[in-house]
C-alpha positions as CSV (number, residue, x, y, z in Angstrom):
1,M,-183.0,-17.3,-29.2
2,S,-179.8,-16.9,-30.0
3,I,-177.3,-19.3,-32.3
4,T,-173.6,-19.3,-32.5
5,F,-172.8,-17.9,-36.0
6,R,-168.8,-19.3,-36.8
7,I,-166.9,-21.0,-39.5
8,A,-166.6,-24.9,-39.1
9,T,-163.9,-27.2,-40.3
10,A,-163.6,-30.8,-41.0
11,A,-160.8,-30.7,-38.1
12,D,-162.6,-28.0,-36.2
13,N,-159.2,-27.7,-33.8
14,L,-159.1,-23.6,-34.8
15,Q,-160.9,-21.5,-33.3
16,G,-162.1,-18.6,-35.1
17,P,-163.7,-15.4,-34.9
18,V,-167.7,-16.1,-33.3
19,A,-170.8,-14.3,-33.5
20,T,-174.3,-14.4,-31.6
21,I,-177.4,-14.0,-34.3
22,T,-180.6,-14.2,-34.3
23,A,-182.8,-17.4,-35.7
24,R,-184.6,-14.1,-38.2
25,Q,-181.0,-13.2,-38.7
26,L,-180.2,-16.6,-40.1
27,A,-182.9,-16.9,-41.9
28,A,-182.8,-13.3,-43.7
29,F,-179.2,-14.9,-44.4
30,R,-180.2,-18.1,-46.0
31,T,-182.8,-16.1,-48.3
32,F,-180.5,-13.3,-49.0
33,L,-177.8,-16.2,-50.4
34,R,-181.2,-17.9,-52.3
35,Q,-181.5,-14.3,-54.2
36,E,-178.1,-13.6,-54.9
37,S,-177.5,-17.4,-56.2
38,V,-180.2,-16.7,-58.5
39,R,-179.5,-13.5,-59.8
40,T,-175.5,-14.8,-60.0
41,G,-176.4,-18.2,-61.5
42,T,-174.0,-19.5,-59.0
43,V,-174.8,-22.2,-55.9
44,L,-174.1,-20.0,-52.7
45,L,-175.8,-22.2,-50.3
46,D,-175.2,-26.3,-49.7
47,P,-178.0,-28.0,-49.2
48,D,-180.6,-26.0,-50.4
49,A,-183.3,-28.3,-51.3
50,D,-186.9,-28.0,-51.4
51,E,-187.4,-29.9,-48.3
52,D,-184.5,-28.1,-46.4
53,A,-187.0,-25.0,-45.6
54,F,-186.8,-25.1,-42.3
55,L,-183.8,-23.2,-40.4
56,S,-180.6,-25.6,-40.8
57,Y,-177.7,-25.0,-38.2
58,H,-175.0,-26.7,-40.4
59,F,-175.0,-25.7,-43.7
60,E,-172.2,-24.3,-46.1
61,A,-172.2,-21.3,-47.7
62,R,-170.2,-19.3,-50.2
63,V,-169.8,-15.3,-49.6
64,C,-166.5,-14.7,-51.2
65,P,-168.6,-13.9,-54.7
66,V,-170.8,-11.1,-52.4
67,A,-169.9,-7.9,-51.2
68,L,-168.7,-8.0,-47.7
69,A,-171.2,-4.8,-47.2
70,A,-174.0,-6.8,-48.9
71,V,-174.0,-9.9,-46.7
72,T,-173.2,-8.2,-43.6
73,R,-176.3,-5.5,-44.3
74,V,-178.6,-8.8,-43.3
75,F,-176.8,-8.4,-39.6
76,E,-177.1,-4.6,-39.5
77,F,-173.3,-4.9,-39.6
78,Q,-172.5,-6.1,-36.5
79,S,-168.9,-6.4,-35.9
80,D,-168.4,-9.7,-35.0
81,V,-170.4,-11.0,-37.9
82,I,-167.9,-8.6,-39.8
83,S,-165.3,-10.8,-38.2
84,V,-166.7,-14.2,-39.4
85,I,-167.8,-13.1,-42.9
86,E,-164.2,-11.5,-43.5
87,E,-162.5,-15.1,-42.2
88,A,-164.5,-17.2,-44.8
């Protein structure tokens, strides 16, 4: 199973970078953001409620406070994912 990983905006009329990731990578990304949220005391993933334990295909993530290399390590440094994260 593959998932389209991209930045979505309210208008969503601008085509930005797109990457294809796996469900495991998405789960690892969300886990990574939760751990970094606890470590830094900031909210990096929204929504992130207890009842939202399943994989969500629409969420807001803050990646600016985290090093690019740390975030993209979750995706094995895929160049298309790096493009999406850099755009964010």
